[in-house]
Backbone as CSV, one residue per row, in Angstrom:
resi,resn,N_x,N_y,N_z,CA_x,CA_y,CA_z,C_x,C_y,C_z
1,MET,0.603,-1.343,0.301,-0.257,-0.293,0.165,0.931,1.472,-0.036
2,THR,0.415,1.860,-0.891,1.578,3.609,-1.353,0.951,4.285,0.393
3,GLU,1.034,5.292,0.601,1.859,6.339,1.735,1.267,7.524,0.767
4,HIS,0.041,7.928,0.971,-0.931,8.683,0.687,0.440,10.553,1.293
5,ALA,0.476,11.044,0.880,0.620,12.933,1.381,-0.416,13.533,2.124
6,GLU,-0.670,14.007,3.369,-1.851,15.106,3.876,-0.573,15.903,4.634
7,SER,-1.817,16.592,4.055,-1.884,18.617,3.945,-2.444,18.700,5.324
8,PRO,-1.323,19.525,6.361,-1.906,19.862,7.568,-3.260,20.600,7.695
9,ILE,-3.351,20.234,9.594,-5.061,20.781,9.353,-5.118,22.221,9.133
10,GLY,-4.317,22.721,9.606,-4.380,24.599,9.052,-4.407,24.878,7.985
11,THR,-4.326,24.131,6.661,-4.319,24.289,5.422,-5.731,24.029,5.235
12,TYR,-6.812,23.102,5.515,-8.194,22.062,5.231,-8.571,23.916,5.721
13,LEU,-8.356,24.221,6.695,-9.115,25.193,8.005,-8.839,26.460,6.494
14,ALA,-7.657,26.503,5.906,-7.556,28.040,5.916,-8.286,28.240,4.292
15,VAL,-8.350,26.586,2.995,-9.214,26.049,2.466,-10.584,26.367,2.817
16,PHE,-11.288,26.238,4.120,-12.846,26.017,4.358,-12.934,27.827,4.753
17,VAL,-12.637,28.423,5.453,-12.156,29.884,5.775,-12.377,30.502,3.751
18,THR,-11.152,30.262,3.828,-11.763,30.849,1.944,-13.065,30.780,1.537
19,LEU,-13.277,28.956,1.402,-14.562,28.949,1.240,-15.787,29.750,1.136
20,LEU,-15.958,30.137,2.854,-17.036,30.294,3.449,-16.955,31.774,2.963
21,VAL,-15.703,32.920,3.113,-15.212,33.908,2.582,-16.228,34.160,1.061
22,MET,-15.249,33.537,0.024,-15.793,33.260,-0.921,-17.603,33.041,-1.220
23,THR,-18.050,32.525,-0.663,-19.590,31.981,-0.144,-20.288,33.549,-0.388
24,ALA,-19.753,33.836,1.043,-20.323,35.008,0.880,-20.385,36.174,-0.194
25,LEU,-19.017,36.239,-0.224,-18.634,37.335,-1.599,-19.646,37.366,-2.447
26,THR,-20.052,35.337,-3.116,-20.945,35.506,-4.183,-22.373,35.697,-3.612
27,THR,-22.936,36.021,-2.096,-23.798,36.190,-1.975,-24.238,37.961,-1.862
28,TRP,-23.115,38.075,-1.567,-22.863,40.098,-1.801,-23.247,40.195,-3.414
29,VAL,-22.116,39.577,-4.263,-21.980,40.315,-5.612,-23.228,40.070,-6.463
30,ALA,-23.867,38.496,-5.407,-25.616,38.816,-6.285,-26.642,39.876,-5.809
31,PHE,-26.178,40.629,-5.150,-27.365,41.400,-4.477,-26.794,43.246,-5.333
32,HIS,-25.513,42.718,-6.093,-25.411,43.959,-6.149,-25.907,44.037,-8.530
33,ASP,-25.811,45.324,-8.534,-25.977,45.008,-10.626,-25.629,45.306,-11.035
34,TRP,-24.457,44.607,-11.372,-23.182,44.404,-12.448,-23.345,44.857,-13.629
35,GLY,-24.256,45.065,-14.398,-24.493,44.983,-15.708,-24.379,43.374,-16.511
36,ALA,-23.474,43.250,-17.415,-23.242,42.835,-18.333,-21.888,41.361,-17.897
37,LEU,-21.763,41.409,-16.356,-21.011,41.488,-15.995,-20.826,40.308,-14.513
38,ASN,-22.279,40.931,-14.446,-23.296,39.548,-13.540,-22.230,38.078,-13.734
39,THR,-22.506,37.530,-15.256,-22.468,36.019,-14.890,-20.984,36.383,-14.190
40,PRO,-19.965,36.434,-15.831,-18.721,35.927,-15.287,-17.529,36.756,-14.161
41,ILE,-18.666,37.587,-13.267,-18.303,37.649,-12.139,-18.605,36.490,-11.472
42,ALA,-19.714,35.964,-10.891,-20.319,34.966,-10.610,-19.879,33.114,-10.774
43,LEU,-19.269,33.074,-12.532,-18.399,32.080,-12.876,-17.023,32.279,-12.544
44,ALA,-16.481,33.470,-12.257,-14.860,33.285,-11.870,-15.066,32.587,-10.609
45,ILE,-16.085,33.082,-9.820,-16.020,33.184,-8.191,-16.358,31.472,-8.043
46,ALA,-17.223,31.121,-8.617,-17.368,29.761,-8.619,-15.958,28.920,-8.889
47,VAL,-15.506,28.991,-10.534,-14.328,28.685,-10.858,-13.632,28.431,-9.867
48,PHE,-12.876,29.256,-9.397,-12.212,29.603,-7.846,-12.482,28.488,-6.535
49,LYS,-13.988,29.128,-6.980,-14.395,27.800,-5.138,-14.050,26.283,-6.159
50,GLY,-14.822,25.994,-6.656,-14.638,24.468,-7.426,-12.769,23.835,-7.827
51,SER,-12.222,25.067,-7.754,-10.806,24.254,-8.184,-10.248,24.565,-6.463
52,LEU,-10.879,25.106,-5.239,-10.255,25.192,-4.548,-10.318,24.111,-4.505
53,VAL,-12.032,22.665,-4.038,-12.208,21.916,-3.461,-11.436,20.387,-4.237
54,VAL,-11.764,20.845,-5.637,-11.033,19.507,-6.383,-9.150,19.402,-5.388
55,TRP,-8.487,20.575,-6.041,-7.447,21.060,-5.473,-7.117,20.005,-4.319
56,PHE,-7.758,20.589,-3.317,-6.566,20.308,-1.512,-8.197,19.113,-1.368
57,PHE,-9.769,19.181,-1.026,-10.285,18.016,-0.800,-10.348,16.975,-1.384
58,MET,-9.797,16.843,-2.362,-9.901,16.203,-3.473,-9.152,15.396,-3.295
59,HIS,-7.539,15.564,-2.960,-6.314,15.600,-3.124,-6.117,15.420,-4.673
60,VAL,-6.164,16.189,-5.554,-5.476,16.256,-6.699,-4.063,16.833,-6.357
61,ARG,-3.550,17.650,-5.489,-2.784,18.048,-5.017,-1.332,17.275,-4.935
62,TYR,-1.894,15.907,-4.011,-0.789,15.561,-4.376,-0.824,13.774,-4.592
63,SER,-2.115,13.463,-5.954,-2.489,12.417,-6.815,-0.567,12.570,-7.525
64,ALA,-0.943,11.833,-8.834,0.373,11.184,-9.349,-0.252,12.308,-10.765
65,ARG,0.749,12.788,-11.233,0.871,13.668,-12.223,-0.113,13.063,-13.188
66,LEU,-0.440,12.105,-13.718,-1.438,11.467,-14.300,-2.609,12.494,-14.903
67,THR,-3.086,12.609,-12.917,-3.847,12.629,-12.150,-4.502,13.922,-12.347
68,GLN,-3.578,15.123,-11.942,-3.640,15.578,-12.764,-3.760,16.488,-14.228
69,ILE,-2.779,15.574,-14.358,-3.646,16.242,-16.414,-4.516,15.867,-16.894
70,VAL,-5.652,14.802,-15.934,-6.280,14.643,-16.647,-6.985,15.864,-15.811
71,VAL,-7.167,15.777,-14.251,-8.317,17.491,-14.295,-7.609,18.798,-15.255
72,VAL,-6.528,18.919,-15.522,-6.604,20.025,-15.873,-7.018,19.943,-17.409
73,SER,-6.966,18.553,-17.872,-8.106,18.194,-19.237,-8.974,18.804,-19.134
74,GLY,-9.990,18.191,-18.271,-11.608,18.221,-17.837,-11.640,19.626,-18.084
75,PHE,-10.970,20.586,-17.136,-11.487,21.480,-17.032,-10.951,22.893,-18.681
76,PHE,-9.812,22.444,-19.358,-9.509,22.398,-20.212,-10.933,22.241,-21.765
77,TRP,-11.498,21.628,-21.449,-12.553,20.670,-21.956,-13.698,21.725,-21.650
78,LEU,-14.072,21.852,-20.453,-14.844,22.527,-20.352,-15.276,23.967,-20.727
79,LEU,-14.095,24.511,-20.707,-13.720,25.766,-21.530,-14.087,26.517,-22.613
80,ILE,-13.663,25.033,-23.247,-13.152,24.708,-25.148,-15.077,24.836,-25.410
81,LEU,-16.134,23.638,-24.072,-17.909,23.328,-24.469,-18.247,25.333,-24.106
82,PHE,-17.498,25.707,-22.665,-18.298,27.254,-22.494,-17.855,28.332,-23.569
83,SER,-16.936,27.516,-24.220,-16.731,28.800,-25.722,-17.543,28.940,-26.914
84,PHE,-17.798,27.806,-27.567,-18.815,27.032,-28.512,-20.242,28.235,-28.334
85,THR,-20.306,26.926,-26.566,-22.344,27.901,-26.448,-21.521,29.491,-26.217
86,LEU,-20.866,30.025,-25.882,-20.791,31.469,-25.914,-20.731,32.426,-27.201
87,SER,-20.440,31.460,-28.524,-19.853,32.320,-29.503,-21.337,32.104,-30.598
88,ASP,-22.333,30.578,-30.363,-23.567,30.381,-30.680,-24.796,31.912,-29.764
89,TYR,-24.082,31.720,-27.795,-25.409,32.585,-28.342,-25.033,33.865,-28.419
90,LEU,-23.821,34.596,-28.082,-23.903,35.838,-29.089,-23.747,35.723,-30.167
91,SER,-23.659,35.220,-30.826,-23.754,35.577,-32.646,-25.287,35.282,-33.257
92,ARG,-26.299,35.010,-32.383,-27.059,35.435,-32.549,-28.144,35.936,-32.999
93,GLY,-27.677,36.937,-32.968,-28.643,38.360,-33.227,-27.816,38.934,-34.906
94,MET,-26.590,38.516,-35.168,-25.882,39.001,-36.335,-25.976,38.724,-37.628
95,LEU,-27.601,37.689,-37.885,-27.724,36.842,-38.499,-29.347,37.279,-38.934
96,PRO,-29.588,37.787,-39.778,-31.630,38.543,-40.190,-32.161,36.995,-39.715
97,PHE,-33.270,36.841,-39.149,-34.200,35.665,-39.361,-35.088,35.707,-40.714
98,PRO,-35.154,34.568,-40.654,-35.554,33.570,-42.151,-36.740,34.875,-41.728
99,GLY,-37.860,34.880,-43.293,-39.174,35.387,-42.816,-39.392,36.912,-42.238
100,LYS,-38.675,37.504,-41.429,-38.872,39.004,-41.718,-39.122,39.990,-42.875
């Protein structure tokens, strides 16, 4: 059986407090009107919080290099899917609607 490196309890507490602060920030941002930046701000906070959870609580930080590559590849693939979705959504008004 292989030994797994463990983070000190202070690291887990720091990540937990950071997640709580980011959740409070998410709530604060939701109650303010940022115009077109509402969604990008919310997504940036969510990605940061998700990255902390994956990196520390799912122990990707101490996993094998291949596991880290797979996780980064998954995030990269998600960015590709988001870019295709946003390119479709943002370009819908560029073409005239047939029949008008």
